[in-house]
PAZA-28743 format. One line per field, with one value per residue (C-alpha): residue number from 1; residue in one letter; x, y, z. Coordinates in Angstrom, 2 decimals, decimal comma, always signed. Layout:
<atoms>
pos <- c(NUM; ...)
code <- c(a; ...)
xx <- c(X; ...)
yy <- c(Y; ...)
zz <- c(Z; ...)
</atoms>
This chain:
<atoms>
pos <- c(1; 2; 3; 4; 5; 6; 7; 8; 9; 10; 11; 12; 13; 14; 15; 16; 17; 18; 19; 20; 21; 22; 23; 24; 25; 26; 27; 28; 29; 30; 31; 32; 33; 34; 35; 36; 37; 38; 39; 40; 41; 42; 43; 44; 45; 46; 47; 48; 49; 50; 51; 52; 53; 54; 55; 56; 57; 58; 59; 60; 61; 62; 63; 64; 65; 66; 67; 68; 69; 70; 71; 72; 73; 74; 75; 76; 77; 78; 79; 80; 81; 82; 83; 84; 85; 86; 87; 88; 89; 90; 91; 92; 93; 94; 95; 96; 97; 98; 99; 100; 101; 102; 103; 104; 105; 106; 107; 108; 109; 110; 111; 112; 113; 114; 115; 116; 117; 118; 119; 120; 121; 122; 123; 124; 125; 126; 127; 128; 129; 130; 131; 132; 133; 134; 135; 136; 137; 138; 139; 140; 141; 142; 143; 144; 145; 146; 147; 148; 149; 150; 151; 152; 153; 154; 155; 156; 157; 158; 159; 160; 161; 162; 163; 164; 165; 166; 167; 168; 169; 170; 171; 172; 173; 174; 175; 176; 177; 178; 179; 180; 181; 182; 183; 184; 185; 186; 187; 188; 189; 190; 191; 192; 193; 194; 195; 196; 197; 198; 199; 200; 201; 202; 203; 204; 205; 206; 207; 208; 209; 210; 211; 212; 213; 214; 215; 216; 217; 218; 219; 220; 221; 222; 223; 224; 225; 226; 227; 228; 229; 230; 231; 232; 233; 234; 235; 236; 237; 238; 239; 240; 241; 242; 243; 244; 245; 246; 247; 248; 249; 250; 251; 252; 253; 254; 255; 256; 257; 258; 259; 260; 261; 262; 263; 264; 265; 266; 267; 268; 269; 270; 271; 272; 273; 274; 275; 276; 277; 278; 279; 280; 281; 282; 283; 284; 285; 286; 287; 288; 289; 290; 291; 292; 293; 294; 295; 296; 297; 298; 299; 300; 301; 302; 303; 304; 305; 306; 307; 308; 309; 310; 311; 312; 313; 314; 315; 316; 317; 318; 319; 320; 321; 322; 323; 324; 325; 326; 327; 328; 329; 330; 331; 332; 333; 334; 335; 336; 337; 338; 339; 340; 341; 342; 343; 344; 345; 346; 347; 348; 349; 350; 351; 352; 353; 354; 355; 356; 357; 358; 359; 360; 361; 362; 363; 364; 365; 366; 367; 368; 369; 370; 371; 372; 373; 374; 375; 376; 377; 378; 379; 380; 381; 382; 383; 384; 385; 386; 387; 388; 389; 390; 391; 392; 393; 394; 395; 396; 397; 398; 399; 400; 401; 402; 403; 404; 405; 406; 407; 408; 409; 410; 411; 412; 413; 414; 415; 416; 417; 418; 419; 420; 421; 422; 423; 424; 425; 426; 427; 428; 429; 430; 431; 432; 433; 434; 435; 436; 437; 438; 439; 440; 441; 442; 443; 444; 445; 446; 447; 448; 449; 450; 451; 452; 453; 454; 455; 456; 457; 458; 459; 460; 461; 462; 463; 464; 465; 466; 467; 468; 469; 470; 471; 472; 473; 474)
code <- c(m; i; r; r; h; r; t; l; t; a; a; f; a; a; g; a; l; l; l; a; a; c; g; g; d; d; e; e; t; t; t; t; t; e; a; t; e; a; t; e; a; p; e; a; t; e; a; p; e; a; t; e; a; p; e; a; t; e; a; p; e; a; t; e; a; p; a; t; t; e; a; p; a; a; e; g; w; a; v; n; t; d; d; c; i; d; p; d; s; a; n; a; p; i; e; g; t; v; k; i; g; s; a; m; p; l; t; g; g; v; a; a; a; a; f; a; p; v; k; d; g; f; e; a; y; i; q; y; a; n; e; n; n; l; l; d; g; y; t; i; e; v; a; i; e; d; d; q; y; n; p; e; l; t; p; g; a; v; n; t; q; i; d; a; g; a; h; i; f; s; g; i; i; g; s; p; n; n; a; a; v; r; d; l; l; n; d; e; c; i; p; q; l; n; a; l; t; g; s; p; a; w; g; q; v; a; d; y; p; w; t; t; g; i; l; v; p; y; t; v; e; s; r; v; y; a; a; q; i; a; k; d; f; p; d; g; a; t; v; s; l; f; y; v; n; n; e; f; g; q; t; y; a; e; a; f; k; d; v; a; d; e; f; g; l; e; i; l; g; e; q; t; i; e; a; t; d; s; n; p; p; t; s; q; v; t; t; i; a; s; e; g; a; d; v; v; v; a; v; p; l; g; a; g; c; i; s; f; l; t; e; m; a; n; a; k; a; q; n; a; d; w; t; p; a; t; y; v; t; n; t; c; a; s; s; l; i; l; g; a; a; g; a; a; a; d; g; l; i; t; s; g; n; l; v; d; i; t; d; p; a; n; a; e; i; p; a; v; a; e; y; i; a; y; m; e; s; l; g; k; g; d; i; i; t; t; a; g; a; g; w; t; t; g; e; v; t; v; a; i; l; a; q; a; a; a; s; p; e; g; l; t; r; a; s; i; i; n; a; a; r; n; f; e; f; t; p; s; l; a; r; e; g; v; v; d; k; m; s; g; e; e; d; p; f; l; a; e; s; l; t; v; i; t; y; d; a; d; t; a; t; f; s; d; l; g; e; l; i; t; e; f; e; s)
xx <- c(-24,77; -25,30; -28,45; -27,19; -24,14; -25,85; -28,56; -25,66; -24,22; -28,02; -27,55; -23,99; -25,31; -28,77; -26,06; -24,51; -27,38; -28,22; -25,61; -22,18; -21,22; -18,30; -15,72; -11,79; -9,47; -11,59; -9,86; -12,38; -11,81; -13,17; -13,79; -14,38; -16,32; -15,72; -17,93; -15,28; -12,89; -11,35; -9,74; -10,91; -12,94; -11,47; -10,32; -13,14; -12,14; -14,02; -12,58; -13,93; -17,53; -17,57; -19,89; -17,84; -19,38; -19,54; -16,67; -17,26; -14,96; -15,70; -18,07; -21,32; -22,14; -24,30; -27,88; -31,15; -31,55; -33,68; -37,17; -38,30; -42,53; -43,54; -42,20; -45,20; -48,39; -48,90; -51,61; -48,88; -46,93; -44,44; -42,23; -42,50; -39,57; -40,52; -39,47; -35,46; -33,31; -31,88; -35,78; -33,79; -31,15; -33,06; -34,57; -31,54; -30,79; -28,26; -26,14; -22,96; -21,91; -24,33; -23,15; -23,48; -22,46; -22,51; -21,54; -21,10; -18,94; -15,69; -13,49; -14,38; -15,28; -18,39; -20,36; -17,46; -16,61; -20,15; -21,22; -18,30; -19,04; -21,35; -20,17; -18,23; -21,84; -22,99; -19,70; -19,56; -23,23; -22,43; -19,57; -21,93; -24,93; -21,44; -20,32; -23,80; -25,02; -27,61; -28,20; -28,65; -26,37; -25,30; -22,04; -22,34; -19,63; -19,98; -17,91; -18,02; -17,15; -16,20; -18,54; -17,44; -21,42; -20,69; -23,47; -21,11; -19,18; -21,95; -22,58; -18,81; -19,33; -22,06; -21,09; -17,70; -20,00; -22,28; -19,60; -17,96; -21,21; -22,77; -26,41; -27,74; -27,02; -27,63; -27,33; -25,77; -26,30; -27,70; -30,77; -28,93; -26,40; -29,64; -30,98; -28,29; -28,27; -32,32; -32,51; -29,54; -30,49; -34,08; -33,00; -31,02; -33,74; -31,00; -32,40; -31,16; -32,39; -32,88; -31,43; -29,94; -32,20; -35,65; -36,56; -40,68; -39,07; -38,58; -42,01; -42,56; -43,34; -44,75; -41,69; -39,12; -40,12; -36,66; -35,79; -36,56; -35,63; -35,22; -35,10; -38,71; -39,53; -38,85; -42,60; -43,66; -40,54; -41,69; -45,23; -43,99; -42,10; -44,90; -46,97; -44,73; -44,41; -48,21; -48,92; -45,77; -47,53; -51,03; -51,83; -49,42; -45,93; -43,30; -40,50; -37,36; -35,44; -32,15; -31,43; -28,22; -29,18; -28,97; -32,19; -31,83; -32,13; -34,58; -37,08; -36,91; -37,77; -40,20; -42,23; -42,40; -44,19; -46,57; -47,76; -47,32; -50,63; -51,95; -50,33; -50,59; -47,09; -45,45; -42,19; -40,19; -37,54; -35,48; -31,54; -29,51; -25,69; -24,46; -22,92; -19,55; -19,75; -17,66; -17,48; -19,68; -23,00; -22,34; -24,38; -27,22; -27,34; -27,09; -29,71; -32,14; -31,78; -32,92; -36,14; -36,68; -38,73; -40,35; -39,02; -36,01; -35,45; -32,93; -31,75; -27,66; -25,46; -22,82; -20,65; -22,47; -24,84; -21,89; -21,63; -24,66; -25,11; -22,04; -23,41; -26,52; -25,45; -23,43; -26,28; -28,72; -25,44; -25,65; -29,03; -30,59; -34,25; -34,09; -34,47; -36,02; -36,72; -34,70; -35,67; -32,59; -32,84; -32,60; -30,05; -27,78; -29,29; -26,10; -24,60; -21,17; -22,02; -24,06; -21,00; -18,68; -21,25; -21,00; -23,26; -24,23; -26,36; -27,80; -32,09; -31,92; -35,43; -34,89; -36,78; -35,90; -36,89; -33,96; -33,01; -30,20; -27,14; -25,28; -28,12; -26,50; -30,68; -30,46; -26,69; -29,07; -31,28; -29,72; -29,98; -27,99; -25,74; -24,77; -24,35; -21,96; -19,75; -19,42; -18,74; -16,08; -14,66; -13,92; -12,12; -14,98; -16,77; -15,85; -18,26; -21,41; -24,13; -23,63; -22,55; -25,43; -27,41; -25,30; -25,76; -29,79; -28,44; -26,97; -29,55; -33,00; -30,91; -29,93; -33,64; -35,07; -32,21; -33,53; -37,30; -36,68; -34,48; -37,00; -39,74; -40,83; -38,65; -35,62; -33,52; -33,23; -33,07; -36,78; -37,13; -35,22; -37,28; -40,56; -39,79; -38,12; -41,87; -43,85; -41,97; -42,50; -40,13; -38,31; -34,88; -33,12; -31,81; -35,74; -37,18; -40,16; -43,25; -41,29; -42,26; -40,86; -42,97; -44,09; -46,35; -46,03; -47,76; -50,29; -46,91; -44,02; -42,67; -40,39; -40,11; -42,37; -42,79; -40,91; -40,58; -39,46; -36,57; -34,28; -30,52; -29,41; -25,45; -24,32; -25,33; -24,75; -28,47; -31,35; -35,13; -38,53; -40,47; -43,97; -44,78; -43,66; -45,97; -47,11; -50,33; -48,04; -48,03; -50,01)
yy <- c(+360,39; +364,21; +364,46; +362,95; +364,85; +368,19; +366,61; +365,89; +369,95; +370,41; +368,13; +369,41; +372,77; +372,35; +370,53; +373,79; +375,29; +372,97; +372,63; +370,60; +368,38; +367,49; +369,19; +367,77; +365,97; +366,86; +363,24; +360,99; +357,16; +353,78; +350,20; +347,41; +344,20; +341,67; +337,77; +335,61; +337,74; +336,07; +338,43; +340,83; +343,52; +346,73; +347,93; +349,23; +353,10; +353,13; +352,16; +349,02; +348,82; +348,52; +345,44; +342,62; +340,80; +337,09; +335,41; +332,35; +329,85; +329,95; +331,29; +330,43; +327,55; +328,71; +329,34; +329,26; +332,37; +334,76; +333,99; +337,09; +337,42; +335,59; +337,73; +340,98; +340,27; +341,76; +343,90; +345,76; +348,60; +348,62; +351,07; +352,80; +353,15; +355,20; +358,60; +356,49; +358,57; +354,60; +352,20; +349,48; +349,72; +349,74; +346,65; +344,82; +341,61; +342,14; +338,99; +337,49; +340,12; +342,32; +345,69; +348,22; +351,40; +353,68; +356,94; +357,00; +359,30; +357,44; +360,17; +363,88; +364,35; +363,49; +361,54; +359,39; +359,24; +357,42; +355,79; +354,59; +351,18; +350,93; +350,28; +347,24; +345,57; +346,60; +344,29; +342,00; +340,89; +341,03; +339,20; +336,83; +336,31; +335,60; +333,29; +331,25; +331,69; +333,91; +335,22; +331,82; +332,31; +335,90; +337,02; +340,65; +343,10; +346,25; +349,51; +352,63; +355,67; +358,09; +361,62; +362,96; +363,72; +366,96; +366,93; +368,28; +365,28; +362,84; +363,40; +362,96; +359,21; +358,65; +359,55; +357,62; +354,75; +354,92; +355,22; +351,62; +350,19; +350,51; +348,66; +350,03; +352,28; +350,82; +352,56; +356,03; +357,98; +361,36; +362,92; +366,25; +363,54; +360,90; +364,52; +365,58; +362,67; +361,56; +363,72; +361,78; +358,61; +359,04; +360,79; +356,97; +354,87; +353,64; +352,34; +354,23; +351,30; +351,90; +355,57; +355,60; +358,57; +358,92; +361,74; +361,59; +363,08; +359,16; +358,86; +361,04; +357,82; +359,92; +362,01; +359,79; +356,18; +355,28; +355,61; +354,14; +354,54; +352,10; +353,85; +354,93; +358,65; +361,06; +362,13; +358,73; +358,74; +362,28; +361,42; +358,19; +360,21; +363,10; +359,87; +358,88; +362,22; +363,19; +359,36; +359,72; +363,97; +363,52; +366,95; +368,23; +369,35; +371,56; +370,76; +372,04; +371,08; +371,06; +369,89; +369,91; +372,36; +370,95; +368,98; +365,90; +368,21; +370,49; +367,88; +366,37; +369,39; +370,47; +366,52; +367,08; +370,63; +368,98; +366,47; +369,59; +370,53; +367,49; +366,18; +369,31; +369,94; +373,57; +374,19; +376,73; +377,25; +375,42; +375,49; +374,45; +373,23; +373,49; +370,36; +371,20; +372,20; +369,40; +371,76; +370,68; +372,49; +374,38; +377,65; +375,88; +373,66; +376,88; +378,25; +374,81; +374,76; +377,92; +377,73; +374,82; +372,50; +369,33; +367,39; +367,91; +366,78; +365,78; +366,13; +365,83; +364,02; +361,26; +361,91; +364,94; +362,59; +362,63; +365,91; +367,18; +364,03; +365,51; +368,91; +367,94; +366,27; +369,14; +371,17; +369,10; +369,09; +372,66; +373,18; +370,47; +371,35; +370,62; +367,04; +366,55; +363,52; +363,26; +362,39; +361,52; +360,65; +356,52; +357,38; +358,48; +354,81; +352,32; +351,95; +352,11; +356,07; +356,11; +354,19; +357,10; +359,36; +357,32; +358,02; +360,86; +358,61; +357,03; +357,27; +358,71; +357,81; +356,77; +354,15; +351,16; +348,86; +346,24; +343,79; +344,88; +343,03; +343,68; +342,50; +339,29; +338,08; +338,26; +336,31; +333,10; +334,21; +332,69; +335,09; +337,09; +335,10; +333,98; +337,73; +338,01; +335,16; +336,04; +339,45; +338,49; +336,09; +339,49; +340,58; +343,20; +341,74; +345,31; +347,99; +345,49; +347,52; +350,05; +347,72; +346,00; +348,67; +348,38; +344,64; +344,65; +347,05; +344,72; +341,92; +343,66; +345,07; +341,01; +340,18; +342,60; +341,40; +337,91; +338,82; +340,75; +337,81; +335,34; +337,68; +336,59; +339,60; +338,09; +340,70; +343,92; +347,73; +347,77; +344,42; +345,19; +348,46; +346,83; +344,68; +347,49; +348,78; +345,72; +343,82; +342,19; +340,95; +340,58; +340,94; +339,16; +340,98; +343,13; +343,11; +340,43; +341,87; +343,53; +343,23; +345,58; +346,06; +348,50; +348,69; +351,22; +354,47; +352,70; +352,68; +353,85; +353,51; +350,18; +350,81; +352,02; +349,88; +351,09; +350,33; +353,30; +352,38; +353,37; +352,94; +351,81; +353,20; +350,56; +348,23; +349,38; +347,82; +349,42; +348,24; +348,43; +351,58; +349,70; +347,01; +347,28; +350,34; +349,24; +351,27; +353,24; +349,75; +349,51)
zz <- c(+3,92; +3,18; +5,48; +7,97; +9,05; +8,49; +10,74; +13,12; +12,43; +13,69; +16,76; +17,75; +17,65; +20,02; +22,41; +22,80; +24,66; +26,77; +30,29; +29,87; +32,33; +33,93; +31,88; +31,78; +29,52; +26,42; +24,82; +23,97; +24,46; +22,84; +24,49; +22,64; +23,96; +21,16; +20,63; +21,35; +23,94; +26,61; +28,45; +31,18; +31,35; +31,76; +34,78; +37,30; +38,01; +41,83; +45,07; +46,91; +48,60; +52,53; +51,78; +50,11; +47,42; +47,90; +47,50; +44,09; +43,08; +39,43; +36,62; +36,50; +34,11; +31,02; +30,97; +28,84; +26,61; +28,72; +28,69; +26,03; +24,38; +20,66; +18,13; +17,66; +16,20; +13,11; +14,76; +16,70; +16,37; +13,47; +12,89; +9,68; +7,61; +4,61; +6,02; +6,77; +5,01; +3,53; +3,66; +2,44; +4,95; +7,68; +6,58; +5,52; +7,31; +10,27; +9,52; +11,40; +13,93; +15,63; +16,48; +19,36; +20,11; +23,09; +25,15; +28,88; +31,11; +31,64; +32,80; +33,15; +35,84; +39,02; +36,56; +35,51; +39,18; +40,01; +35,68; +34,75; +36,02; +34,48; +31,39; +32,75; +33,93; +30,32; +28,54; +30,94; +30,31; +26,52; +27,00; +29,29; +26,15; +23,64; +26,10; +25,81; +23,00; +24,20; +20,72; +18,36; +15,44; +16,31; +17,81; +19,78; +19,68; +21,96; +21,22; +24,08; +23,36; +26,36; +25,42; +29,25; +30,56; +27,79; +24,97; +23,00; +22,63; +22,14; +18,83; +17,38; +19,19; +18,09; +14,50; +14,54; +15,50; +13,00; +9,90; +12,12; +11,35; +14,16; +14,61; +17,07; +20,37; +23,97; +27,21; +26,36; +29,63; +30,42; +29,05; +27,67; +25,53; +24,07; +23,92; +21,25; +18,99; +19,30; +16,38; +14,32; +14,91; +14,44; +10,91; +10,25; +11,70; +14,04; +16,92; +20,20; +22,76; +26,69; +27,54; +30,69; +32,32; +33,49; +31,11; +30,02; +26,14; +25,31; +25,28; +22,24; +20,30; +17,47; +16,98; +17,76; +17,01; +17,18; +20,54; +23,99; +27,94; +30,51; +34,01; +35,37; +34,10; +36,75; +36,70; +38,29; +40,53; +41,54; +42,05; +44,20; +46,65; +46,62; +47,90; +50,46; +51,41; +51,94; +53,95; +56,56; +56,57; +56,41; +57,12; +54,86; +54,59; +53,34; +51,68; +49,43; +46,90; +45,01; +41,66; +39,43; +36,96; +33,21; +32,10; +34,39; +37,43; +35,91; +34,13; +37,64; +39,59; +37,37; +37,98; +41,95; +41,37; +38,85; +41,49; +44,74; +45,42; +44,94; +47,75; +50,20; +50,01; +49,91; +48,03; +49,88; +48,12; +45,57; +45,47; +42,31; +41,01; +38,23; +36,53; +36,36; +39,81; +41,85; +44,73; +47,37; +47,90; +50,96; +50,74; +49,06; +52,32; +54,40; +52,31; +52,70; +56,68; +56,90; +55,57; +57,60; +55,81; +57,36; +53,48; +51,78; +48,11; +46,27; +42,80; +42,85; +39,74; +40,41; +43,18; +43,79; +45,95; +48,52; +48,18; +48,81; +51,91; +53,80; +53,30; +55,13; +57,36; +58,68; +59,12; +60,42; +63,24; +63,80; +63,71; +65,83; +65,51; +62,53; +61,19; +57,63; +55,68; +53,05; +49,50; +47,07; +43,32; +43,02; +40,30; +43,66; +45,07; +44,98; +48,41; +46,62; +45,83; +49,67; +51,00; +50,47; +52,20; +55,37; +58,32; +56,12; +53,83; +57,20; +57,06; +53,81; +51,19; +47,68; +45,87; +43,11; +40,92; +40,86; +43,80; +47,03; +45,65; +48,72; +51,63; +52,32; +53,05; +48,60; +48,11; +47,64; +45,32; +42,22; +39,61; +42,04; +42,84; +39,52; +38,47; +41,97; +40,88; +36,78; +37,81; +40,43; +37,16; +35,66; +38,85; +39,16; +42,21; +44,01; +41,76; +41,42; +42,58; +40,54; +37,53; +38,03; +36,13; +32,80; +33,44; +33,32; +30,09; +28,35; +29,24; +28,61; +25,36; +24,51; +25,36; +22,46; +20,32; +20,76; +20,19; +16,63; +15,38; +16,41; +14,64; +11,01; +9,33; +11,29; +12,37; +10,96; +12,75; +12,03; +13,69; +16,84; +17,19; +16,71; +19,00; +21,73; +21,59; +21,94; +24,71; +28,05; +29,88; +33,67; +33,63; +36,43; +38,59; +39,25; +41,98; +42,82; +40,96; +38,80; +35,25; +32,43; +29,40; +26,54; +23,99; +20,92; +21,67; +24,16; +27,06; +25,64; +29,01; +29,68; +33,46; +35,83; +39,00; +42,06; +45,94; +48,00; +50,39; +52,97; +53,82; +56,56; +56,38; +59,74; +56,54; +54,10; +52,34; +52,15; +53,83; +51,82; +53,15; +51,56; +49,04; +45,28; +43,39; +39,86; +38,97; +36,63; +34,78; +31,91)
</atoms>
């Protein structure tokens, strides 16, 4: 244990150099979902959506386990456990109960207001998996600590769960938060699966083999937007950038600037907002309006998506001749978040690889109907859009566990990360044509397909601006 606590100190110090976000109550809270739990998931913190989910009368019947690929072939990528603090532990069979840990912003500010429902979706899928025996021979237990989106709190939350026997971590939210525990979990050889962030850093397989992401990398998302802008402005376009001033926003902005010249885009200026600042970005948007760019590319955080769009609507009202195309990171692309912005969100452009759950046209898709019915059976029908990210993260996690359990090694921490890095799977809520896959160092990113979409505030739904873009998949 000595090395782990030394590593924790180093990771904590590194986290302190990152910009903390979402201040507030420093008290950490934990929620646990047990395998045989019959009670409902914790109550949601969000307001109901403008578009209600279809009414359901009963929970869906049990279904077959999600399809997974065969166990990794012998020649596939395999982790080296020789450098683990305890190689025997990394290769030891997991029996009976699989313990999953995570850290998410459940209290404390703008991130919690937007992303706390992800916890409910994640826990709901684990409960669903247990009820339907999707990991045969095992029960799954989840413990989620509140780190308030503050990377200084994430190491303590993760260390607590390691001491409680967590076999893996999954769905930790935030680039700085995942970075704050990446060294710790890789030293301990504990899988850090499905980081809920699109940082390209999760593709560093050689240095951090035990860490994977689940979102499309910001480098891919930025290139997709730049290509769409070039299509809409064939003679070139001017762009103003707005982003949250932390690792998330900085990485995203750099990715966009890296491809701007290639697509004939001129960056006029950059405006930022601190992750802890809950005030509307009035002065920043005023400056953006004065630049008069053809396009605004924005990377706000959580509830900051709402205040940014509101300020943009105000600025356009005061500058009648300024009608820029507005692109917003797909972390804002929830009708629950955008519904709160009202008419200010109308016409924005973003992207996605999951179906629009609130669109009535999708209500009869079996997987969508089943998801909505199950969430309503838990009293969570009002948060289905944001919770869908948590549900999908839980689904991918269980599919990885199932593949590892079917491998010749059986279920171990090492077989779990091997399964994750030799993996192909289509989540139930994915758009048609999406195939999530990883292949060792050759393809370190799980999701790389996107559709560019635009938001209609009147219907609170999205429509496609083109076909699913799959060219970045291996």
